[in-house]
C-alpha positions as CSV (number, residue, x, y, z in Angstrom):
1,M,-21.0,-11.9,28.1
2,K,-24.0,-10.1,28.0
3,L,-24.2,-7.4,25.6
4,D,-26.2,-4.3,25.5
5,D,-27.6,-2.2,22.8
6,Q,-26.8,0.4,24.0
7,T,-23.0,0.4,24.0
8,S,-20.1,3.3,24.5
9,M,-17.2,3.6,21.9
10,Q,-15.0,1.8,24.4
11,D,-17.1,-1.4,24.5
12,F,-17.3,-1.2,20.5
13,V,-13.4,-1.0,20.8
14,L,-13.5,-4.5,23.3
15,T,-16.5,-6.7,21.4
16,A,-15.2,-6.1,17.9
17,L,-14.6,-9.1,16.0
18,S,-12.0,-7.8,13.9
19,P,-8.9,-5.9,15.3
20,I,-8.8,-3.3,12.5
21,D,-12.0,-2.0,14.3
22,G,-11.3,-2.9,17.7
23,R,-7.6,-3.0,18.9
24,Y,-6.5,-0.9,16.2
25,A,-9.2,0.9,15.1
26,S,-7.2,4.5,15.6
27,K,-4.8,2.8,13.0
28,S,-7.7,2.8,10.1
29,T,-9.7,6.1,11.3
30,D,-8.7,7.9,7.7
31,L,-9.8,4.9,5.4
32,R,-13.7,5.1,7.2
33,T,-14.1,8.2,5.3
34,Y,-14.2,6.5,1.9
35,L,-14.2,2.7,2.3
36,S,-16.9,2.0,5.2
37,E,-20.3,1.0,4.6
38,A,-21.1,4.8,5.1
39,G,-18.2,5.9,3.0
40,F,-19.6,4.0,0.1
41,M,-23.0,5.3,0.4
42,A,-22.1,8.7,0.2
43,H,-20.0,8.1,-3.0
44,R,-22.9,6.5,-4.6
45,V,-25.5,9.7,-4.1
46,E,-22.4,11.6,-5.5
47,V,-22.6,9.7,-8.3
48,E,-26.8,9.3,-8.6
49,I,-26.6,13.0,-8.3
50,N,-24.2,13.6,-11.1
51,W,-25.9,11.5,-13.1
52,M,-29.1,13.4,-12.7
53,I,-27.8,17.0,-13.2
54,A,-25.9,15.6,-16.5
55,L,-29.2,14.2,-17.8
56,S,-31.1,17.8,-17.0
57,E,-28.3,19.4,-18.9
58,A,-28.5,16.9,-21.9
59,G,-31.4,19.1,-23.8
60,L,-34.1,16.7,-22.8
61,D,-37.8,17.9,-23.2
62,E,-38.7,16.0,-20.1
63,I,-36.1,17.4,-17.8
64,K,-34.7,21.1,-18.2
65,P,-31.8,22.2,-16.7
66,F,-32.0,22.9,-13.0
67,S,-31.7,26.3,-11.4
68,D,-28.8,27.4,-9.7
69,D,-30.7,27.3,-6.2
70,S,-31.4,23.5,-7.1
71,K,-28.1,22.2,-8.5
72,K,-26.7,24.0,-5.1
73,E,-29.1,21.7,-3.3
74,L,-28.3,18.8,-5.1
75,L,-24.9,19.5,-4.1
76,K,-25.5,20.5,-0.8
77,I,-26.7,16.5,-0.3
78,V,-22.9,15.1,-1.3
79,S,-21.1,17.7,0.4
80,D,-23.5,17.6,3.9
81,F,-24.0,14.0,3.3
82,S,-24.0,12.2,7.3
83,L,-24.4,9.4,9.6
84,V,-27.7,10.1,10.0
85,D,-28.3,9.9,6.1
86,A,-26.3,6.5,6.1
87,A,-28.8,5.0,8.7
88,R,-31.9,6.5,6.7
89,I,-30.8,4.6,3.7
90,K,-30.2,1.3,6.0
91,E,-33.8,1.5,7.1
92,I,-35.0,2.0,3.7
93,E,-33.0,-1.1,3.0
94,K,-34.9,-3.1,5.6
95,T,-37.9,-2.8,3.3
96,T,-36.1,-2.7,-0.4
97,N,-33.6,-5.1,0.8
98,H,-31.4,-3.6,-2.3
99,D,-29.0,-1.5,-0.7
100,V,-28.8,1.1,-4.2
101,K,-32.6,1.2,-4.7
102,A,-32.5,2.4,-1.2
103,V,-30.0,5.0,-2.1
104,E,-32.1,5.9,-5.1
105,Y,-35.4,6.2,-2.4
106,F,-33.5,8.3,-0.1
107,L,-32.5,11.1,-2.6
108,K,-36.4,11.1,-3.8
109,E,-37.2,11.9,-0.3
110,K,-34.4,14.3,0.3
111,I,-35.8,16.1,-2.7
112,T,-39.5,16.1,-1.9
113,S,-39.5,19.7,-0.6
114,N,-38.0,20.8,-4.0
115,E,-41.2,20.9,-6.8
116,E,-38.3,21.8,-9.6
117,L,-36.5,18.6,-8.5
118,S,-39.3,16.6,-7.0
119,K,-40.7,16.7,-10.2
120,A,-37.6,15.2,-12.0
121,S,-37.3,12.4,-9.5
122,E,-37.6,9.8,-12.1
123,F,-34.8,11.1,-13.3
124,I,-32.3,9.2,-10.4
125,H,-30.9,6.3,-11.6
126,F,-32.6,6.8,-15.1
127,A,-31.7,3.7,-17.8
128,C,-28.9,2.8,-15.3
129,T,-28.2,-0.3,-13.6
130,S,-26.7,-1.4,-9.9
131,E,-23.2,-2.0,-11.1
132,D,-23.4,1.4,-12.8
133,I,-23.4,3.7,-9.5
134,N,-21.6,0.9,-8.0
135,N,-18.5,0.4,-10.1
136,T,-18.5,4.7,-10.4
137,S,-18.5,4.4,-6.7
138,H,-15.9,2.0,-5.7
139,A,-13.7,3.5,-8.7
140,L,-13.7,7.0,-6.5
141,M,-13.5,5.9,-3.0
142,L,-10.5,4.0,-4.5
143,K,-9.1,6.9,-5.9
144,R,-9.5,8.8,-2.9
145,V,-7.9,6.7,-0.6
146,R,-4.8,6.1,-2.6
147,A,-4.5,9.9,-2.6
148,T,-5.2,10.8,0.8
149,V,-4.0,7.9,3.0
150,L,-2.2,5.4,1.3
151,L,0.4,7.5,-0.9
152,P,1.1,10.4,1.8
153,K,1.6,7.0,4.3
154,A,3.8,5.4,1.7
155,K,5.8,8.5,1.3
156,E,6.1,8.8,5.0
157,I,8.0,5.5,4.8
158,I,10.1,6.2,1.8
159,N,11.3,9.6,3.4
160,L,12.8,7.3,6.3
161,V,14.1,5.0,4.4
162,K,16.0,7.5,3.0
163,N,17.5,9.5,5.5
164,Y,18.8,6.6,6.8
165,A,20.8,5.5,3.4
166,L,21.7,9.3,3.5
167,Q,22.8,9.4,7.3
168,F,24.6,6.0,7.7
169,A,26.1,5.9,3.8
170,E,30.2,5.5,5.1
171,V,29.5,3.1,8.2
172,P,30.7,0.1,6.8
173,M,29.1,-3.0,7.6
174,L,29.5,-7.0,7.4
175,S,27.4,-8.4,4.7
176,R,26.0,-11.8,5.2
177,T,24.6,-14.1,1.8
178,H,23.1,-17.1,3.1
179,G,23.4,-16.1,6.3
180,Q,27.6,-16.2,6.2
181,T,29.9,-13.4,6.2
182,A,30.1,-11.8,2.5
183,S,31.9,-8.7,0.9
184,P,31.3,-5.8,3.0
185,T,28.7,-3.1,2.6
186,T,27.8,0.4,4.4
187,L,24.6,0.5,6.2
188,G,23.3,3.1,4.2
189,K,23.6,1.6,0.9
190,E,21.5,-1.8,3.0
191,F,19.0,1.1,3.3
192,S,19.2,2.8,-0.5
193,N,18.6,-0.9,-2.0
194,V,15.3,-0.7,0.1
195,L,14.8,2.5,-0.6
196,I,14.8,2.0,-4.9
197,R,12.5,-1.1,-4.3
198,L,10.1,0.9,-2.6
199,E,10.0,3.9,-5.3
200,R,9.3,1.7,-7.9
201,A,6.2,-0.5,-6.1
202,Y,5.2,3.4,-5.1
203,M,5.1,4.4,-8.7
204,A,3.3,1.4,-9.5
205,I,0.7,2.3,-7.0
206,E,0.5,5.8,-8.3
207,S,0.2,5.1,-12.2
208,V,-3.0,2.7,-12.2
209,E,-5.6,4.6,-13.9
210,P,-9.4,4.3,-12.1
211,L,-11.8,3.2,-14.9
212,A,-15.7,3.4,-14.5
213,K,-18.7,2.7,-16.8
214,L,-22.0,4.1,-17.1
215,N,-23.5,1.7,-19.7
216,G,-26.2,-0.6,-18.1
217,A,-27.1,-3.6,-17.6
218,T,-25.0,-5.7,-19.8
219,G,-22.9,-2.7,-21.2
220,N,-24.6,-1.8,-24.4
221,Y,-26.7,0.9,-23.4
222,N,-30.3,-0.8,-24.3
223,A,-32.6,1.3,-21.6
224,H,-30.7,4.3,-22.6
225,V,-31.0,4.2,-26.5
226,S,-34.7,2.7,-26.1
227,A,-35.8,6.1,-24.8
228,Y,-33.8,9.1,-26.5
229,P,-32.2,7.1,-29.7
230,E,-30.7,10.6,-30.5
231,I,-28.4,11.0,-27.4
232,N,-24.8,9.8,-27.8
233,W,-24.8,7.6,-24.9
234,P,-21.0,6.6,-25.0
235,E,-19.7,10.3,-24.9
236,F,-22.3,11.3,-22.3
237,S,-21.4,8.9,-20.1
238,K,-17.4,9.4,-20.4
239,K,-18.0,12.8,-19.9
240,I,-19.9,12.4,-16.3
241,I,-17.1,10.1,-15.7
242,E,-14.4,12.2,-16.4
243,S,-15.8,15.1,-14.4
244,L,-15.1,12.7,-11.8
245,G,-11.3,12.3,-12.5
246,L,-11.9,8.9,-13.8
247,I,-11.5,6.9,-17.2
248,Q,-14.4,5.8,-18.9
249,N,-13.7,1.6,-20.0
250,T,-16.2,1.6,-23.1
251,H,-16.6,-1.9,-23.3
252,T,-17.5,-4.3,-20.3
253,I,-20.4,-6.8,-19.0
254,Q,-22.8,-5.5,-16.6
255,I,-19.8,-5.1,-14.6
256,E,-16.6,-3.2,-15.1
257,P,-14.1,-6.0,-15.3
258,H,-12.0,-4.8,-12.2
259,D,-8.7,-5.6,-13.4
260,W,-7.4,-2.2,-12.8
261,M,-8.6,-3.0,-9.5
262,A,-6.5,-6.1,-9.6
263,A,-3.4,-3.9,-10.7
264,L,-3.9,-1.7,-8.1
265,F,-4.2,-4.2,-5.6
266,D,-1.1,-5.9,-6.6
267,A,0.8,-2.6,-7.0
268,V,0.4,-2.6,-2.9
269,A,0.7,-5.8,-2.2
270,R,4.1,-5.7,-4.3
271,F,5.0,-2.3,-1.3
272,N,3.9,-4.9,1.4
273,T,6.4,-7.6,0.1
274,I,9.2,-5.7,0.3
275,L,8.4,-4.5,3.5
276,I,8.3,-7.6,4.9
277,D,11.6,-8.3,3.6
278,F,12.9,-5.0,5.5
279,N,11.2,-6.2,8.4
280,R,12.8,-9.4,8.5
281,D,16.6,-7.8,7.9
282,I,16.1,-5.2,10.6
283,W,14.7,-7.6,12.8
284,G,17.7,-9.8,12.5
285,Y,20.3,-7.0,12.7
286,I,18.6,-5.7,15.7
287,S,19.4,-9.9,17.1
288,L,23.0,-9.2,16.0
289,G,22.9,-6.0,18.1
290,Y,23.7,-3.8,14.8
291,F,20.4,-1.3,16.3
292,K,19.4,-0.8,19.6
293,Q,15.8,0.2,20.4
294,K,15.0,3.9,21.8
295,L,12.8,2.6,25.4
296,K,9.7,3.9,26.3
297,E,9.0,4.6,29.7
298,G,6.7,2.3,31.4
299,E,6.9,-0.3,28.7
300,V,7.2,-4.0,29.1
301,G,9.6,-6.6,27.0
302,S,8.4,-9.3,28.4
303,S,5.8,-10.6,31.6
304,T,9.2,-12.4,33.2
305,M,12.3,-10.9,31.3
306,P,12.5,-7.6,32.4
307,H,16.1,-7.1,30.4
308,K,14.1,-7.2,27.2
309,V,13.4,-4.7,24.5
310,N,12.0,-6.9,21.3
311,P,11.3,-6.0,17.8
312,I,7.8,-5.9,18.3
313,D,6.7,-3.0,15.6
314,F,8.6,-4.6,12.9
315,E,6.8,-8.0,14.0
316,N,3.7,-6.3,14.4
317,S,4.3,-5.2,11.0
318,E,4.7,-8.5,9.2
319,G,1.9,-10.2,10.6
320,N,-0.2,-7.4,9.4
321,L,1.4,-7.3,5.9
322,G,0.6,-11.0,5.3
323,L,-2.9,-10.5,6.6
324,A,-3.6,-7.3,4.0
325,N,-1.9,-9.6,1.3
326,A,-4.0,-12.3,1.3
327,V,-6.8,-10.0,1.3
328,L,-5.4,-8.1,-1.8
329,R,-4.2,-10.7,-3.4
330,H,-7.8,-13.0,-3.4
331,L,-9.6,-9.5,-4.4
332,S,-6.7,-9.1,-7.2
333,E,-7.6,-13.1,-8.4
334,K,-11.1,-13.2,-7.9
335,L,-12.7,-9.5,-9.2
336,P,-11.5,-9.8,-12.7
337,I,-13.7,-13.3,-12.9
338,S,-17.1,-12.9,-13.7
339,R,-19.9,-15.8,-15.4
340,W,-21.6,-14.6,-18.7
341,Q,-22.3,-11.0,-18.2
342,R,-22.2,-11.1,-14.4
343,D,-22.6,-13.2,-10.9
344,L,-22.7,-11.1,-7.5
345,T,-19.7,-13.3,-6.1
346,D,-17.8,-9.1,-6.8
347,S,-19.9,-7.5,-5.3
348,T,-19.7,-9.3,-1.8
349,V,-15.5,-9.0,-2.1
350,L,-15.8,-5.6,-3.0
351,R,-17.0,-4.7,0.8
352,N,-13.4,-6.3,2.0
353,L,-11.6,-3.1,0.6
354,G,-11.4,-1.7,3.9
355,V,-10.6,-4.8,5.3
356,A,-7.3,-5.1,2.9
357,F,-6.1,-1.3,3.3
358,G,-6.9,-1.3,7.1
359,Y,-4.2,-4.2,7.5
360,C,-1.9,-2.3,5.3
361,M,-2.4,1.1,7.7
362,I,-1.9,-1.0,11.2
363,A,1.1,-2.4,9.2
364,W,3.0,0.9,8.2
365,D,2.2,2.8,10.9
366,S,3.8,-0.2,13.3
367,H,7.1,0.2,10.9
368,I,6.9,3.4,11.0
369,K,7.1,3.2,14.4
370,G,9.3,1.3,14.5
371,L,12.0,2.8,12.3
372,N,11.5,6.1,14.0
373,K,12.9,4.0,17.4
374,L,16.1,2.4,15.5
375,E,19.6,3.8,17.2
376,V,22.5,3.0,15.6
377,N,25.0,0.6,17.0
378,E,28.3,1.7,15.5
379,G,30.8,-0.3,18.1
380,R,28.8,-3.2,17.5
381,I,29.0,-3.0,13.8
382,K,32.1,-2.4,14.0
383,E,33.7,-4.6,16.3
384,D,31.4,-7.9,13.6
385,I,33.7,-6.4,10.7
386,E,36.8,-6.4,12.3
387,N,36.7,-10.1,13.2
388,C,36.3,-10.8,9.4
389,W,39.5,-10.9,7.8
390,E,38.4,-13.8,5.9
391,V,36.2,-11.2,3.3
392,L,39.1,-10.4,2.2
393,A,40.2,-13.3,0.4
394,E,37.9,-11.9,-2.2
395,P,39.7,-9.0,-3.6
396,V,43.1,-10.6,-2.9
397,Q,42.3,-13.5,-5.3
398,T,40.8,-11.2,-7.8
399,V,44.4,-9.4,-7.8
400,M,45.9,-12.7,-8.2
401,R,44.0,-13.2,-11.4
402,R,44.7,-10.1,-12.7
403,Y,48.4,-10.6,-12.5
404,A,48.3,-14.3,-13.6
405,L,49.2,-16.0,-10.3
406,P,48.7,-19.8,-10.1
407,Q,45.5,-21.3,-8.7
408,P,44.1,-18.1,-7.0
409,Y,40.7,-18.9,-6.0
410,E,42.1,-22.2,-4.7
411,Q,44.8,-21.1,-2.6
412,L,42.1,-18.6,-1.0
413,K,39.6,-21.5,-0.6
414,K,42.0,-23.7,1.3
415,L,43.3,-20.7,3.8
416,T,39.8,-19.1,4.3
417,R,37.0,-21.8,3.4
418,G,34.7,-22.4,6.5
419,Q,37.6,-20.7,9.0
420,G,37.9,-17.7,10.3
421,I,42.0,-15.6,9.3
422,T,43.2,-13.2,11.3
423,K,44.8,-10.0,9.8
424,E,48.6,-11.7,10.3
425,A,47.9,-14.8,8.5
426,L,46.8,-13.3,5.5
427,R,49.1,-10.4,5.6
428,N,51.6,-13.2,5.4
429,F,49.9,-14.8,2.7
430,I,50.0,-12.0,0.6
431,S,53.8,-10.6,1.8
432,E,54.7,-13.6,-0.2
433,L,52.7,-13.3,-3.1
434,D,54.7,-12.7,-6.7
435,L,53.0,-9.5,-7.2
436,P,54.1,-5.7,-8.4
437,E,55.3,-3.9,-5.0
438,A,52.4,-1.4,-5.9
439,A,49.8,-3.7,-6.4
440,K,50.7,-5.7,-2.9
441,N,51.0,-2.7,-1.2
442,E,47.4,-1.6,-1.8
443,L,46.4,-5.8,-0.4
444,L,48.2,-4.4,2.6
445,E,46.9,-1.5,3.6
446,L,43.2,-3.0,2.9
447,T,41.3,-3.9,5.8
448,P,37.3,-5.5,5.9
449,E,36.1,-1.6,6.5
450,K,38.3,0.1,3.9
451,Y,36.6,-2.8,1.9
452,T,33.1,-1.3,0.7
453,G,33.6,-1.1,-3.1
454,L,31.0,2.1,-4.6
455,A,28.3,1.3,-1.6
456,A,28.8,4.7,0.1
457,K,28.5,6.5,-3.6
458,L,25.9,4.4,-4.6
459,A,23.9,4.6,-1.0
460,K,24.1,8.5,-1.9
461,I,22.2,8.1,-5.5
462,V,18.9,8.7,-4.2
């Protein structure tokens, strides 16, 4: 196969090495604004310009406060940053072989025609190390992608699960522990169990505080102090960082140590792990016939078996969640580790933020699609639970214990273990027990469908 230099978007999708930018390109569109190479450049430009504007307002003799028009021009470079600008930075990088320096030279080009700004051009990147710009950019990128993409999508999943929890709160369902029939629950209660876990994971993602540093080559403001020893540089840096909605990390080496990033990636991975568990359970319930899936005109379940409607959305979600977590966990384990005051292993790894969250988006979208296709088959659920009278061995032996009847567990074990039991056999057993009439009548009235404890009530407390 020959690939031409001039390729269409469709060609690009078909020739992409990663499914994130190929088969599933539409799923990760919202991430590109923040986590693509161009997105990274845009954030670097924003940080550099904010640093320059702050220096102009620091009362230095060599750089006076910019006029309103000049300040607007600087901020317009940020707001109007385009793919053309990104391409220009890449062109400059071919010469510099240094991506941050290319951003600096790009900005100097952009302000050449403004005499006021051009005179102050050497204050672009003044006293900064590349990591000052990069770590602050990464913090902004992750903060924004969390707020605009991750949390809204996670909330969409949570709301769907919540709706099912409430809708099916009172639908009795046979439980299975170790794959064996167990004390009944309700379908809604099982959804609420997942809901509570997802909500906790959501709060963990939401609560991570993005940190940043603007403190020079080894975190000590060496260059800053050598030029302007009278300035309180930690406070100056803090003001800029907080103006960007971030929190200052006061003590670092050359790089911000990325512990906060690790916490964020771990929190997202925990959300994903819960979804993997949930995907597998839903898959199993579809297999049992508890759920049907809404049919889509023209869709095929098998190339040879026409009857099949496969749980492909939950399988797709599970597979991509595994890929997402593999990258997220590598990021969280690797990024906080750096030799001495720094090595470059974090830099190349951080270029995979879009990969990690790209797989998240593919998986989360598939999960949402699967949930929206579910149709509860109450008849099948009812049939299953009505054929499992052995689950009432638990309440019978518990009532026997209350009234001190001999060997209650052992008697029920002999009657039910490893075998089904009919309604008549259990009722005959209960009828022969030496119990108070009221207690005996309550047990005789009990059915597997009624034996759900507080499941319905708990399902509604969401």
